[in-house]
N, CA, C and O atoms as a Maestro MAE file, in Angstrom:
{
 s_m_m2io_version
 :::
 2.0.0
}

f_m_ct {
 s_m_title
 :::
 protein
 m_atom[332] {
  # First column is atom index #
  i_m_mmod_type
  r_m_x_coord
  r_m_y_coord
  r_m_z_coord
  i_m_residue_number
  s_m_chain_name
  s_m_pdb_residue_name
  s_m_pdb_atom_name
  i_m_atomic_number
  :::
  1 25 -20.760 0.975 -9.074 1 A "MET " " N  " 7
  2 3 -19.947 2.552 -9.098 1 A "MET " " CA " 6
  3 2 -19.101 2.281 -10.658 1 A "MET " " C  " 6
  4 15 -18.688 1.185 -11.037 1 A "MET " " O  " 8
  5 25 -18.991 3.492 -11.356 2 A "PRO " " N  " 7
  6 3 -18.413 3.881 -12.526 2 A "PRO " " CA " 6
  7 2 -17.089 3.252 -12.493 2 A "PRO " " C  " 6
  8 15 -16.655 3.106 -11.350 2 A "PRO " " O  " 8
  9 25 -16.095 2.709 -13.742 3 A "GLU " " N  " 7
  10 3 -15.218 2.660 -13.381 3 A "GLU " " CA " 6
  11 2 -14.523 3.487 -14.407 3 A "GLU " " C  " 6
  12 15 -15.052 3.868 -15.452 3 A "GLU " " O  " 8
  13 25 -12.759 3.849 -13.872 4 A "GLY " " N  " 7
  14 3 -12.276 4.958 -14.771 4 A "GLY " " CA " 6
  15 2 -12.542 6.167 -14.454 4 A "GLY " " C  " 6
  16 15 -13.271 6.323 -13.475 4 A "GLY " " O  " 8
  17 25 -12.077 7.278 -15.123 5 A "PRO " " N  " 7
  18 3 -12.327 8.856 -14.723 5 A "PRO " " CA " 6
  19 2 -13.666 9.039 -14.449 5 A "PRO " " C  " 6
  20 15 -13.930 9.758 -13.485 5 A "PRO " " O  " 8
  21 25 -14.524 8.576 -15.045 6 A "SER " " N  " 7
  22 3 -15.966 9.193 -14.692 6 A "SER " " CA " 6
  23 2 -16.467 8.663 -13.293 6 A "SER " " C  " 6
  24 15 -17.582 9.090 -12.992 6 A "SER " " O  " 8
  25 25 -15.997 7.997 -12.569 7 A "ARG " " N  " 7
  26 3 -16.286 7.605 -11.338 7 A "ARG " " CA " 6
  27 2 -15.773 9.055 -10.455 7 A "ARG " " C  " 6
  28 15 -16.339 9.227 -9.375 7 A "ARG " " O  " 8
  29 25 -14.838 9.981 -10.837 8 A "TRP " " N  " 7
  30 3 -14.567 10.865 -9.990 8 A "TRP " " CA " 6
  31 2 -15.082 12.310 -10.534 8 A "TRP " " C  " 6
  32 15 -14.858 13.403 -10.015 8 A "TRP " " O  " 8
  33 25 -15.764 12.060 -11.610 9 A "LEU " " N  " 7
  34 3 -16.868 13.264 -11.958 9 A "LEU " " CA " 6
  35 2 -18.151 12.896 -11.497 9 A "LEU " " C  " 6
  36 15 -18.505 11.740 -11.267 9 A "LEU " " O  " 8
  37 25 -18.925 14.045 -11.354 10 A "SER " " N  " 7
  38 3 -20.324 13.813 -11.008 10 A "SER " " CA " 6
  39 2 -20.995 14.946 -12.282 10 A "SER " " C  " 6
  40 15 -20.405 15.761 -12.991 10 A "SER " " O  " 8
  41 25 -22.398 14.596 -12.201 11 A "ASP " " N  " 7
  42 3 -23.134 15.604 -12.798 11 A "ASP " " CA " 6
  43 2 -23.101 16.659 -12.296 11 A "ASP " " C  " 6
  44 15 -23.380 17.466 -13.183 11 A "ASP " " O  " 8
  45 25 -22.910 17.203 -11.307 12 A "ALA " " N  " 7
  46 3 -22.681 18.565 -10.663 12 A "ALA " " CA " 6
  47 2 -21.494 19.163 -11.383 12 A "ALA " " C  " 6
  48 15 -21.477 20.375 -11.601 12 A "ALA " " O  " 8
  49 25 -20.580 18.442 -11.733 13 A "ASP " " N  " 7
  50 3 -19.371 18.919 -12.413 13 A "ASP " " CA " 6
  51 2 -19.331 19.730 -13.879 13 A "ASP " " C  " 6
  52 15 -18.510 20.510 -14.362 13 A "ASP " " O  " 8
  53 25 -20.729 19.127 -14.407 14 A "VAL " " N  " 7
  54 3 -20.779 19.155 -15.719 14 A "VAL " " CA " 6
  55 2 -21.664 20.471 -16.444 14 A "VAL " " C  " 6
  56 15 -22.892 20.443 -16.525 14 A "VAL " " O  " 8
  57 25 -21.089 21.256 -16.791 15 A "PRO " " N  " 7
  58 3 -21.509 22.839 -17.122 15 A "PRO " " CA " 6
  59 2 -23.233 22.138 -17.783 15 A "PRO " " C  " 6
  60 15 -23.397 20.991 -18.198 15 A "PRO " " O  " 8
  61 25 -24.294 23.219 -17.698 16 A "ALA " " N  " 7
  62 3 -25.698 22.461 -17.918 16 A "ALA " " CA " 6
  63 2 -25.763 22.479 -19.297 16 A "ALA " " C  " 6
  64 15 -25.124 23.219 -20.046 16 A "ALA " " O  " 8
  65 25 -26.602 21.591 -19.611 17 A "GLY " " N  " 7
  66 3 -26.882 21.529 -21.076 17 A "GLY " " CA " 6
  67 2 -25.661 20.984 -21.866 17 A "GLY " " C  " 6
  68 15 -25.957 20.635 -23.008 17 A "GLY " " O  " 8
  69 25 -24.747 20.877 -21.625 18 A "GLU " " N  " 7
  70 3 -23.203 20.289 -22.001 18 A "GLU " " CA " 6
  71 2 -23.252 18.786 -22.021 18 A "GLU " " C  " 6
  72 15 -23.226 18.274 -20.901 18 A "GLU " " O  " 8
  73 25 -23.325 17.859 -23.179 19 A "HIS " " N  " 7
  74 3 -22.923 16.485 -23.151 19 A "HIS " " CA " 6
  75 2 -22.288 15.865 -24.240 19 A "HIS " " C  " 6
  76 15 -22.911 16.034 -25.288 19 A "HIS " " O  " 8
  77 25 -21.424 15.311 -24.331 20 A "GLY " " N  " 7
  78 3 -20.761 14.583 -25.365 20 A "GLY " " CA " 6
  79 2 -19.691 13.518 -24.600 20 A "GLY " " C  " 6
  80 15 -19.867 12.931 -23.532 20 A "GLY " " O  " 8
  81 25 -18.575 13.468 -25.465 21 A "VAL " " N  " 7
  82 3 -17.280 12.637 -25.385 21 A "VAL " " CA " 6
  83 2 -16.224 13.280 -25.499 21 A "VAL " " C  " 6
  84 15 -16.085 13.961 -26.515 21 A "VAL " " O  " 8
  85 25 -15.155 13.254 -24.476 22 A "VAL " " N  " 7
  86 3 -14.012 13.931 -24.606 22 A "VAL " " CA " 6
  87 2 -13.160 12.806 -24.183 22 A "VAL " " C  " 6
  88 15 -13.268 12.033 -23.231 22 A "VAL " " O  " 8
  89 25 -11.958 12.942 -25.479 23 A "VAL " " N  " 7
  90 3 -10.789 12.044 -25.437 23 A "VAL " " CA " 6
  91 2 -9.431 12.963 -24.927 23 A "VAL " " C  " 6
  92 15 -8.851 13.926 -25.429 23 A "VAL " " O  " 8
  93 25 -9.231 12.200 -23.720 24 A "ILE " " N  " 7
  94 3 -7.860 13.095 -23.677 24 A "ILE " " CA " 6
  95 2 -6.537 12.078 -23.309 24 A "ILE " " C  " 6
  96 15 -6.599 10.903 -22.950 24 A "ILE " " O  " 8
  97 25 -5.670 12.675 -23.457 25 A "SER " " N  " 7
  98 3 -4.003 11.815 -23.648 25 A "SER " " CA " 6
  99 2 -3.325 12.262 -22.424 25 A "SER " " C  " 6
  100 15 -3.727 13.393 -22.149 25 A "SER " " O  " 8
  101 25 -2.541 11.875 -21.658 26 A "PHE " " N  " 7
  102 3 -2.107 12.208 -20.242 26 A "PHE " " CA " 6
  103 2 -0.686 11.178 -20.015 26 A "PHE " " C  " 6
  104 15 -0.571 10.046 -20.483 26 A "PHE " " O  " 8
  105 25 0.082 11.725 -19.379 27 A "GLY " " N  " 7
  106 3 1.275 10.873 -18.918 27 A "GLY " " CA " 6
  107 2 1.333 10.508 -17.469 27 A "GLY " " C  " 6
  108 15 1.228 11.400 -16.627 27 A "GLY " " O  " 8
  109 25 1.452 9.579 -17.211 28 A "ILE " " N  " 7
  110 3 1.373 8.875 -15.575 28 A "ILE " " CA " 6
  111 2 3.081 8.750 -14.952 28 A "ILE " " C  " 6
  112 15 3.896 7.989 -15.474 28 A "ILE " " O  " 8
  113 25 3.303 9.354 -14.144 29 A "GLY " " N  " 7
  114 3 4.685 9.572 -13.594 29 A "GLY " " CA " 6
  115 2 4.384 8.289 -12.557 29 A "GLY " " C  " 6
  116 15 3.334 7.868 -12.073 29 A "GLY " " O  " 8
  117 25 5.848 7.836 -12.428 30 A "ILE " " N  " 7
  118 3 6.355 6.774 -11.347 30 A "ILE " " CA " 6
  119 2 5.529 6.573 -10.165 30 A "ILE " " C  " 6
  120 15 5.333 5.492 -9.610 30 A "ILE " " O  " 8
  121 25 4.967 7.936 -9.760 31 A "ASP " " N  " 7
  122 3 4.252 8.067 -8.564 31 A "ASP " " CA " 6
  123 2 2.662 7.931 -8.708 31 A "ASP " " C  " 6
  124 15 1.858 8.142 -7.800 31 A "ASP " " O  " 8
  125 25 2.359 7.539 -10.016 32 A "GLY " " N  " 7
  126 3 0.946 7.188 -10.637 32 A "GLY " " CA " 6
  127 2 0.231 8.293 -10.502 32 A "GLY " " C  " 6
  128 15 -0.911 8.260 -10.044 32 A "GLY " " O  " 8
  129 25 0.943 9.619 -10.964 33 A "ARG " " N  " 7
  130 3 0.126 10.914 -11.051 33 A "ARG " " CA " 6
  131 2 -0.275 11.213 -12.635 33 A "ARG " " C  " 6
  132 15 0.363 10.695 -13.551 33 A "ARG " " O  " 8
  133 25 -1.309 12.031 -12.842 34 A "ILE " " N  " 7
  134 3 -1.446 12.217 -14.243 34 A "ILE " " CA " 6
  135 2 -0.481 13.641 -14.385 34 A "ILE " " C  " 6
  136 15 -0.290 14.315 -13.373 34 A "ILE " " O  " 8
  137 25 0.035 13.996 -15.530 35 A "SER " " N  " 7
  138 3 0.711 14.941 -15.937 35 A "SER " " CA " 6
  139 2 0.659 15.282 -17.289 35 A "SER " " C  " 6
  140 15 0.227 14.415 -18.050 35 A "SER " " O  " 8
  141 25 1.009 16.372 -17.761 36 A "ASP " " N  " 7
  142 3 0.753 16.544 -19.372 36 A "ASP " " CA " 6
  143 2 -0.741 16.147 -20.031 36 A "ASP " " C  " 6
  144 15 -0.850 15.618 -21.137 36 A "ASP " " O  " 8
  145 25 -1.845 16.485 -19.183 37 A "CYS " " N  " 7
  146 3 -3.047 16.193 -19.629 37 A "CYS " " CA " 6
  147 2 -3.574 17.017 -20.824 37 A "CYS " " C  " 6
  148 15 -3.648 18.233 -20.647 37 A "CYS " " O  " 8
  149 25 -3.998 16.446 -22.174 38 A "HIS " " N  " 7
  150 3 -4.630 17.277 -22.671 38 A "HIS " " CA " 6
  151 2 -5.700 16.546 -23.853 38 A "HIS " " C  " 6
  152 15 -5.553 15.386 -24.239 38 A "HIS " " O  " 8
  153 25 -6.514 17.235 -24.212 39 A "VAL " " N  " 7
  154 3 -7.848 16.694 -25.429 39 A "VAL " " CA " 6
  155 2 -7.249 16.222 -26.421 39 A "VAL " " C  " 6
  156 15 -6.292 16.914 -26.768 39 A "VAL " " O  " 8
  157 25 -7.413 15.401 -26.964 40 A "VAL " " N  " 7
  158 3 -7.202 14.806 -28.429 40 A "VAL " " CA " 6
  159 2 -8.413 14.885 -29.094 40 A "VAL " " C  " 6
  160 15 -8.406 15.099 -30.306 40 A "VAL " " O  " 8
  161 25 -9.594 14.727 -28.406 41 A "GLN " " N  " 7
  162 3 -10.743 15.157 -29.462 41 A "GLN " " CA " 6
  163 2 -11.931 15.441 -28.481 41 A "GLN " " C  " 6
  164 15 -12.370 14.800 -27.526 41 A "GLN " " O  " 8
  165 25 -12.273 16.559 -29.022 42 A "SER " " N  " 7
  166 3 -13.132 17.720 -28.456 42 A "SER " " CA " 6
  167 2 -14.834 17.112 -28.485 42 A "SER " " C  " 6
  168 15 -15.182 16.307 -29.349 42 A "SER " " O  " 8
  169 25 -15.421 17.427 -27.833 43 A "SER " " N  " 7
  170 3 -16.677 17.050 -27.421 43 A "SER " " CA " 6
  171 2 -17.713 18.072 -27.972 43 A "SER " " C  " 6
  172 15 -18.859 17.899 -28.385 43 A "SER " " O  " 8
  173 25 -16.779 19.444 -27.823 44 A "GLY " " N  " 7
  174 3 -17.599 20.585 -29.096 44 A "GLY " " CA " 6
  175 2 -17.885 21.751 -28.054 44 A "GLY " " C  " 6
  176 15 -18.297 22.877 -28.331 44 A "GLY " " O  " 8
  177 25 -17.535 21.171 -26.613 45 A "PHE " " N  " 7
  178 3 -17.841 22.445 -25.828 45 A "PHE " " CA " 6
  179 2 -16.626 22.835 -24.769 45 A "PHE " " C  " 6
  180 15 -16.267 22.080 -23.866 45 A "PHE " " O  " 8
  181 25 -16.190 23.828 -24.968 46 A "GLU " " N  " 7
  182 3 -14.690 24.049 -24.259 46 A "GLU " " CA " 6
  183 2 -14.865 23.853 -22.858 46 A "GLU " " C  " 6
  184 15 -13.885 23.319 -22.339 46 A "GLU " " O  " 8
  185 25 -16.061 24.188 -21.870 47 A "GLN " " N  " 7
  186 3 -16.189 23.997 -20.804 47 A "GLN " " CA " 6
  187 2 -16.133 22.457 -20.355 47 A "GLN " " C  " 6
  188 15 -15.525 22.086 -19.351 47 A "GLN " " O  " 8
  189 25 -16.677 21.799 -21.021 48 A "LEU " " N  " 7
  190 3 -16.626 20.305 -20.902 48 A "LEU " " CA " 6
  191 2 -15.322 19.632 -21.213 48 A "LEU " " C  " 6
  192 15 -14.760 18.749 -20.566 48 A "LEU " " O  " 8
  193 25 -14.953 20.208 -22.306 49 A "ASP " " N  " 7
  194 3 -13.295 19.640 -22.642 49 A "ASP " " CA " 6
  195 2 -12.458 19.927 -21.463 49 A "ASP " " C  " 6
  196 15 -11.922 18.987 -20.876 49 A "ASP " " O  " 8
  197 25 -12.292 21.186 -21.050 50 A "ALA " " N  " 7
  198 3 -11.372 21.468 -20.058 50 A "ALA " " CA " 6
  199 2 -11.698 20.669 -18.655 50 A "ALA " " C  " 6
  200 15 -10.912 20.879 -17.731 50 A "ALA " " O  " 8
  201 25 -12.605 19.926 -18.465 51 A "LEU " " N  " 7
  202 3 -13.061 19.564 -17.185 51 A "LEU " " CA " 6
  203 2 -12.386 18.344 -16.883 51 A "LEU " " C  " 6
  204 15 -12.093 18.362 -15.687 51 A "LEU " " O  " 8
  205 25 -11.974 17.188 -17.490 52 A "PRO " " N  " 7
  206 3 -11.191 16.030 -17.167 52 A "PRO " " CA " 6
  207 2 -9.532 16.611 -16.855 52 A "PRO " " C  " 6
  208 15 -8.835 15.884 -16.146 52 A "PRO " " O  " 8
  209 25 -9.048 17.653 -17.283 53 A "CYS " " N  " 7
  210 3 -7.607 17.750 -17.169 53 A "CYS " " CA " 6
  211 2 -7.548 18.938 -15.993 53 A "CYS " " C  " 6
  212 15 -6.646 19.093 -15.169 53 A "CYS " " O  " 8
  213 25 -8.432 19.516 -16.106 54 A "LYS " " N  " 7
  214 3 -8.319 20.425 -14.545 54 A "LYS " " CA " 6
  215 2 -8.643 19.432 -13.423 54 A "LYS " " C  " 6
  216 15 -8.020 19.464 -12.362 54 A "LYS " " O  " 8
  217 25 -9.574 18.593 -13.655 55 A "THR " " N  " 7
  218 3 -10.110 17.878 -12.072 55 A "THR " " CA " 6
  219 2 -9.317 16.364 -11.817 55 A "THR " " C  " 6
  220 15 -8.971 15.869 -10.744 55 A "THR " " O  " 8
  221 25 -9.187 15.908 -12.997 56 A "LEU " " N  " 7
  222 3 -8.690 14.204 -12.688 56 A "LEU " " CA " 6
  223 2 -7.350 14.335 -12.318 56 A "LEU " " C  " 6
  224 15 -7.005 13.343 -11.676 56 A "LEU " " O  " 8
  225 25 -6.348 15.245 -12.474 57 A "PRO " " N  " 7
  226 3 -5.198 15.218 -12.061 57 A "PRO " " CA " 6
  227 2 -4.639 15.363 -10.361 57 A "PRO " " C  " 6
  228 15 -3.646 14.950 -9.763 57 A "PRO " " O  " 8
  229 25 -5.954 16.247 -9.936 58 A "LYS " " N  " 7
  230 3 -6.154 16.666 -8.710 58 A "LYS " " CA " 6
  231 2 -6.687 15.111 -7.783 58 A "LYS " " C  " 6
  232 15 -6.531 14.960 -6.571 58 A "LYS " " O  " 8
  233 25 -7.083 14.475 -8.372 59 A "VAL " " N  " 7
  234 3 -8.047 13.216 -7.379 59 A "VAL " " CA " 6
  235 2 -7.364 12.127 -8.027 59 A "VAL " " C  " 6
  236 15 -6.931 11.325 -7.201 59 A "VAL " " O  " 8
  237 25 -7.080 11.775 -9.421 60 A "MET " " N  " 7
  238 3 -7.150 10.479 -9.802 60 A "MET " " CA " 6
  239 2 -5.705 9.824 -9.406 60 A "MET " " C  " 6
  240 15 -4.738 10.500 -9.054 60 A "MET " " O  " 8
  241 25 -5.710 8.793 -9.490 61 A "ARG " " N  " 7
  242 3 -3.999 7.734 -8.984 61 A "ARG " " CA " 6
  243 2 -4.062 6.756 -9.788 61 A "ARG " " C  " 6
  244 15 -5.188 6.330 -10.046 61 A "ARG " " O  " 8
  245 25 -3.157 6.262 -10.270 62 A "PHE " " N  " 7
  246 3 -2.910 5.116 -11.089 62 A "PHE " " CA " 6
  247 2 -1.693 4.204 -10.275 62 A "PHE " " C  " 6
  248 15 -0.651 4.584 -9.742 62 A "PHE " " O  " 8
  249 25 -2.214 3.017 -10.401 63 A "LYS " " N  " 7
  250 3 -0.628 1.928 -9.875 63 A "LYS " " CA " 6
  251 2 0.097 1.999 -11.062 63 A "LYS " " C  " 6
  252 15 -0.214 1.719 -12.220 63 A "LYS " " O  " 8
  253 25 1.315 2.505 -10.464 64 A "PRO " " N  " 7
  254 3 2.492 2.752 -11.533 64 A "PRO " " CA " 6
  255 2 2.891 1.511 -12.352 64 A "PRO " " C  " 6
  256 15 3.012 0.411 -11.812 64 A "PRO " " O  " 8
  257 25 3.130 1.747 -13.907 65 A "ALA " " N  " 7
  258 3 3.588 0.491 -14.781 65 A "ALA " " CA " 6
  259 2 5.051 0.116 -13.703 65 A "ALA " " C  " 6
  260 15 5.521 0.734 -12.748 65 A "ALA " " O  " 8
  261 25 5.455 -1.168 -14.375 66 A "ARG " " N  " 7
  262 3 6.922 -1.616 -13.545 66 A "ARG " " CA " 6
  263 2 7.699 -1.871 -14.879 66 A "ARG " " C  " 6
  264 15 7.160 -2.093 -15.963 66 A "ARG " " O  " 8
  265 25 8.923 -1.815 -14.665 67 A "ASP " " N  " 7
  266 3 9.893 -2.423 -15.590 67 A "ASP " " CA " 6
  267 2 10.035 -4.010 -15.241 67 A "ASP " " C  " 6
  268 15 9.263 -4.500 -14.417 67 A "ASP " " O  " 8
  269 25 10.986 -4.770 -15.848 68 A "GLN " " N  " 7
  270 3 11.154 -6.024 -15.770 68 A "GLN " " CA " 6
  271 2 11.573 -6.312 -14.661 68 A "GLN " " C  " 6
  272 15 11.390 -7.465 -14.269 68 A "GLN " " O  " 8
  273 25 12.255 -5.370 -13.824 69 A "ASN " " N  " 7
  274 3 13.051 -5.376 -12.608 69 A "ASN " " CA " 6
  275 2 11.652 -5.351 -11.260 69 A "ASN " " C  " 6
  276 15 11.638 -5.911 -10.164 69 A "ASN " " O  " 8
  277 25 10.951 -4.758 -11.704 70 A "GLY " " N  " 7
  278 3 9.708 -4.592 -10.638 70 A "GLY " " CA " 6
  279 2 9.843 -2.915 -10.536 70 A "GLY " " C  " 6
  280 15 8.835 -2.359 -10.099 70 A "GLY " " O  " 8
  281 25 10.829 -2.168 -10.846 71 A "ASN " " N  " 7
  282 3 10.717 -0.780 -10.868 71 A "ASN " " CA " 6
  283 2 9.624 0.164 -11.387 71 A "ASN " " C  " 6
  284 15 9.280 0.116 -12.568 71 A "ASN " " O  " 8
  285 25 9.181 0.859 -10.682 72 A "PRO " " N  " 7
  286 3 8.107 1.945 -11.480 72 A "PRO " " CA " 6
  287 2 8.533 2.681 -12.458 72 A "PRO " " C  " 6
  288 15 9.645 3.197 -12.349 72 A "PRO " " O  " 8
  289 25 7.729 2.899 -13.656 73 A "ILE " " N  " 7
  290 3 8.072 3.831 -14.759 73 A "ILE " " CA " 6
  291 2 6.960 4.544 -14.900 73 A "ILE " " C  " 6
  292 15 5.813 4.342 -14.502 73 A "ILE " " O  " 8
  293 25 7.564 5.627 -15.676 74 A "ALA " " N  " 7
  294 3 6.624 6.656 -16.231 74 A "ALA " " CA " 6
  295 2 6.020 5.725 -17.601 74 A "ALA " " C  " 6
  296 15 6.637 4.837 -18.189 74 A "ALA " " O  " 8
  297 25 4.643 6.223 -17.893 75 A "THR " " N  " 7
  298 3 4.226 5.725 -19.133 75 A "THR " " CA " 6
  299 2 2.952 6.744 -19.669 75 A "THR " " C  " 6
  300 15 2.986 7.927 -19.331 75 A "THR " " O  " 8
  301 25 2.086 6.349 -20.324 76 A "HIS " " N  " 7
  302 3 1.303 7.135 -21.149 76 A "HIS " " CA " 6
  303 2 0.018 6.678 -21.109 76 A "HIS " " C  " 6
  304 15 -0.126 5.501 -21.438 76 A "HIS " " O  " 8
  305 25 -0.953 7.293 -20.793 77 A "GLY " " N  " 7
  306 3 -2.550 6.602 -21.219 77 A "GLY " " CA " 6
  307 2 -3.367 7.633 -22.044 77 A "GLY " " C  " 6
  308 15 -2.982 8.775 -22.295 77 A "GLY " " O  " 8
  309 25 -4.454 7.125 -22.403 78 A "THR " " N  " 7
  310 3 -5.525 7.688 -23.342 78 A "THR " " CA " 6
  311 2 -6.861 7.083 -22.712 78 A "THR " " C  " 6
  312 15 -7.003 5.893 -22.431 78 A "THR " " O  " 8
  313 25 -7.805 8.066 -22.536 79 A "ASN " " N  " 7
  314 3 -8.838 7.815 -22.055 79 A "ASN " " CA " 6
  315 2 -10.345 8.407 -22.773 79 A "ASN " " C  " 6
  316 15 -10.212 9.466 -23.386 79 A "ASN " " O  " 8
  317 25 -11.453 7.933 -22.748 80 A "SER " " N  " 7
  318 3 -12.568 8.799 -23.265 80 A "SER " " CA " 6
  319 2 -13.684 8.872 -22.125 80 A "SER " " C  " 6
  320 15 -14.067 7.920 -21.446 80 A "SER " " O  " 8
  321 25 -14.019 9.868 -22.069 81 A "ILE " " N  " 7
  322 3 -14.965 10.192 -20.963 81 A "ILE " " CA " 6
  323 2 -16.258 10.508 -21.696 81 A "ILE " " C  " 6
  324 15 -16.127 11.300 -22.629 81 A "ILE " " O  " 8
  325 25 -17.345 10.098 -21.485 82 A "ARG " " N  " 7
  326 3 -18.686 10.243 -21.995 82 A "ARG " " CA " 6
  327 2 -19.556 11.200 -20.742 82 A "ARG " " C  " 6
  328 15 -19.815 10.725 -19.636 82 A "ARG " " O  " 8
  329 25 -19.878 12.411 -21.102 83 A "PHE " " N  " 7
  330 3 -20.722 13.087 -20.464 83 A "PHE " " CA " 6
  331 2 -22.008 13.279 -20.494 83 A "PHE " " C  " 6
  332 15 -22.537 14.042 -19.686 83 A "PHE " " O  " 8
  :::
 }
 m_bond[331] {
  # First column is bond index #
  i_m_from
  i_m_to
  i_m_order
  :::
  1 1 2 1
  2 2 3 1
  3 3 4 2
  4 3 5 1
  5 5 6 1
  6 6 7 1
  7 7 8 2
  8 7 9 1
  9 9 10 1
  10 10 11 1
  11 11 12 2
  12 11 13 1
  13 13 14 1
  14 14 15 1
  15 15 16 2
  16 15 17 1
  17 17 18 1
  18 18 19 1
  19 19 20 2
  20 19 21 1
  21 21 22 1
  22 22 23 1
  23 23 24 2
  24 23 25 1
  25 25 26 1
  26 26 27 1
  27 27 28 2
  28 27 29 1
  29 29 30 1
  30 30 31 1
  31 31 32 2
  32 31 33 1
  33 33 34 1
  34 34 35 1
  35 35 36 2
  36 35 37 1
  37 37 38 1
  38 38 39 1
  39 39 40 2
  40 39 41 1
  41 41 42 1
  42 42 43 1
  43 43 44 2
  44 43 45 1
  45 45 46 1
  46 46 47 1
  47 47 48 2
  48 47 49 1
  49 49 50 1
  50 50 51 1
  51 51 52 2
  52 51 53 1
  53 53 54 1
  54 54 55 1
  55 55 56 2
  56 55 57 1
  57 57 58 1
  58 58 59 1
  59 59 60 2
  60 59 61 1
  61 61 62 1
  62 62 63 1
  63 63 64 2
  64 63 65 1
  65 65 66 1
  66 66 67 1
  67 67 68 2
  68 67 69 1
  69 69 70 1
  70 70 71 1
  71 71 72 2
  72 71 73 1
  73 73 74 1
  74 74 75 1
  75 75 76 2
  76 75 77 1
  77 77 78 1
  78 78 79 1
  79 79 80 2
  80 79 81 1
  81 81 82 1
  82 82 83 1
  83 83 84 2
  84 83 85 1
  85 85 86 1
  86 86 87 1
  87 87 88 2
  88 87 89 1
  89 89 90 1
  90 90 91 1
  91 91 92 2
  92 91 93 1
  93 93 94 1
  94 94 95 1
  95 95 96 2
  96 95 97 1
  97 97 98 1
  98 98 99 1
  99 99 100 2
  100 99 101 1
  101 101 102 1
  102 102 103 1
  103 103 104 2
  104 103 105 1
  105 105 106 1
  106 106 107 1
  107 107 108 2
  108 107 109 1
  109 109 110 1
  110 110 111 1
  111 111 112 2
  112 111 113 1
  113 113 114 1
  114 114 115 1
  115 115 116 2
  116 115 117 1
  117 117 118 1
  118 118 119 1
  119 119 120 2
  120 119 121 1
  121 121 122 1
  122 122 123 1
  123 123 124 2
  124 123 125 1
  125 125 126 1
  126 126 127 1
  127 127 128 2
  128 127 129 1
  129 129 130 1
  130 130 131 1
  131 131 132 2
  132 131 133 1
  133 133 134 1
  134 134 135 1
  135 135 136 2
  136 135 137 1
  137 137 138 1
  138 138 139 1
  139 139 140 2
  140 139 141 1
  141 141 142 1
  142 142 143 1
  143 143 144 2
  144 143 145 1
  145 145 146 1
  146 146 147 1
  147 147 148 2
  148 147 149 1
  149 149 150 1
  150 150 151 1
  151 151 152 2
  152 151 153 1
  153 153 154 1
  154 154 155 1
  155 155 156 2
  156 155 157 1
  157 157 158 1
  158 158 159 1
  159 159 160 2
  160 159 161 1
  161 161 162 1
  162 162 163 1
  163 163 164 2
  164 163 165 1
  165 165 166 1
  166 166 167 1
  167 167 168 2
  168 167 169 1
  169 169 170 1
  170 170 171 1
  171 171 172 2
  172 171 173 1
  173 173 174 1
  174 174 175 1
  175 175 176 2
  176 175 177 1
  177 177 178 1
  178 178 179 1
  179 179 180 2
  180 179 181 1
  181 181 182 1
  182 182 183 1
  183 183 184 2
  184 183 185 1
  185 185 186 1
  186 186 187 1
  187 187 188 2
  188 187 189 1
  189 189 190 1
  190 190 191 1
  191 191 192 2
  192 191 193 1
  193 193 194 1
  194 194 195 1
  195 195 196 2
  196 195 197 1
  197 197 198 1
  198 198 199 1
  199 199 200 2
  200 199 201 1
  201 201 202 1
  202 202 203 1
  203 203 204 2
  204 203 205 1
  205 205 206 1
  206 206 207 1
  207 207 208 2
  208 207 209 1
  209 209 210 1
  210 210 211 1
  211 211 212 2
  212 211 213 1
  213 213 214 1
  214 214 215 1
  215 215 216 2
  216 215 217 1
  217 217 218 1
  218 218 219 1
  219 219 220 2
  220 219 221 1
  221 221 222 1
  222 222 223 1
  223 223 224 2
  224 223 225 1
  225 225 226 1
  226 226 227 1
  227 227 228 2
  228 227 229 1
  229 229 230 1
  230 230 231 1
  231 231 232 2
  232 231 233 1
  233 233 234 1
  234 234 235 1
  235 235 236 2
  236 235 237 1
  237 237 238 1
  238 238 239 1
  239 239 240 2
  240 239 241 1
  241 241 242 1
  242 242 243 1
  243 243 244 2
  244 243 245 1
  245 245 246 1
  246 246 247 1
  247 247 248 2
  248 247 249 1
  249 249 250 1
  250 250 251 1
  251 251 252 2
  252 251 253 1
  253 253 254 1
  254 254 255 1
  255 255 256 2
  256 255 257 1
  257 257 258 1
  258 258 259 1
  259 259 260 2
  260 259 261 1
  261 261 262 1
  262 262 263 1
  263 263 264 2
  264 263 265 1
  265 265 266 1
  266 266 267 1
  267 267 268 2
  268 267 269 1
  269 269 270 1
  270 270 271 1
  271 271 272 2
  272 271 273 1
  273 273 274 1
  274 274 275 1
  275 275 276 2
  276 275 277 1
  277 277 278 1
  278 278 279 1
  279 279 280 2
  280 279 281 1
  281 281 282 1
  282 282 283 1
  283 283 284 2
  284 283 285 1
  285 285 286 1
  286 286 287 1
  287 287 288 2
  288 287 289 1
  289 289 290 1
  290 290 291 1
  291 291 292 2
  292 291 293 1
  293 293 294 1
  294 294 295 1
  295 295 296 2
  296 295 297 1
  297 297 298 1
  298 298 299 1
  299 299 300 2
  300 299 301 1
  301 301 302 1
  302 302 303 1
  303 303 304 2
  304 303 305 1
  305 305 306 1
  306 306 307 1
  307 307 308 2
  308 307 309 1
  309 309 310 1
  310 310 311 1
  311 311 312 2
  312 311 313 1
  313 313 314 1
  314 314 315 1
  315 315 316 2
  316 315 317 1
  317 317 318 1
  318 318 319 1
  319 319 320 2
  320 319 321 1
  321 321 322 1
  322 322 323 1
  323 323 324 2
  324 323 325 1
  325 325 326 1
  326 326 327 1
  327 327 328 2
  328 327 329 1
  329 329 330 1
  330 330 331 1
  331 331 332 2
  :::
 }
}
C-alpha cells in the first residue's frame, strides 16, 4: 500500500489524461486534522491541483506533534503527490 497522501487518492479520483506532481502545504491541528491547505507547486492542471486540498482534509489524519511536556501542538507540513 502506498504511504502518505497517495494512499487516500485512487486513479479514479484523477481527471482523465492529467498527470504530474502537486506540492501542497498545510497546517496540522492539535487534533491531527489538516487545515489551511494550498498548492505551492502546480502540476499544470487546475483540476489535478485542486484534488489534494479538496480530498485530503476530509480523510487524512496525522498523529499530532507534541511539545516537551507531551501536549499536542499545531504544526505545519508539506508534501508532494505524484499522479
